[in-house]
N, C-alpha and C positions, 0 to 999 in steps of 0.2 A: 518452430513455433512453437509453444507451449498449449498442451490441451485445455479448457475454458477449465475445465477441475482443477487440473494441476495449477494451475492460475489463483485459482480462488484461496488453494491452501497456503500457499506462500503469500498470497495477501492476507492471510485470516491470520496464519506467523508472522507479518507482520505490524499487523491492529495489535496481538498479542506484546508485540517485544515494544509495541508503541506507548498501548494502558502500561506497562511496566517501568516506563520511563518517565520519572519524577521531573528531569527537567524539561523535555519532548513534550509532552501527551499535554501538560494547558498552552501551551505553543500553538498544537495540531487542533485544541478542542474553541481556545480565545481564535485562529484563523477560519475556524470553519463556522462555529454558532452552537458546535453540537452541545449535546448535553450527555449525562453518562448514560442517559437511557437510551438516546438516537445512539451511544460507541455502539449496546447491547444489539438494539433491533436493527443498525446496519451492518452487523456480520452475516445477518442474514439474503443481507442486499447487494450481489453481485456490482454493481455502477459505484456503491458507497465503499466495496472494499478496493476500489478505482481510485478513487478519489484518497482513499487512505495511502497509495502507493504513487498517486502524482505528489502528496505530499513529503512525502519523503524520498522521491528522486530529486525533490530543490533543493537535497544538499550532500552533494559526492560523503562526505563523513555519515554521514546518517546512515546514507546508502551498504556504507562499509562495514558501520557500527550492526550494521542488522546484521547482514551477509554473514560478516564472522559470529557473528552467536547464532548463527542459526546454520552454519559450512553449504551456506552455497556459494555458487557464482558471482558476482561481484555485477554481471547482464542480470539475472534472471531477475532478480524486479521489473526492467523495463522489460523483460519476454511477459515475464506475465501479464503486467499490465495491460500491454498491446495484445493479450487476449480474450481482457474484459470488456465490457461495455463502452461504448469510448474513448476505446485505446488505439484504434485502430489510425494509420497513418493514414495521411489525406497527400494526393498525388491531386495537386493542381493543375497537369500540364494537360 
């Protein structure tokens, strides 16, 4: 398990990567309805950072591109997501 502070750092790296991606950023903003101001404000909110990871985790190619850009193991975004609010695995039994 990743510590929440480390998870937030990974999520901030992901947000910065996303913000620098001219093709993917408009998709994220359109899908979530966030504005540029929301992006800046959300950088301080662990729940928002979790939503950034949720978005990137939707596509393996995005995960791999982010991880390669930051020299991270491919499972790092998912492990980080689990450490942020709303990322807990639910046990239904």
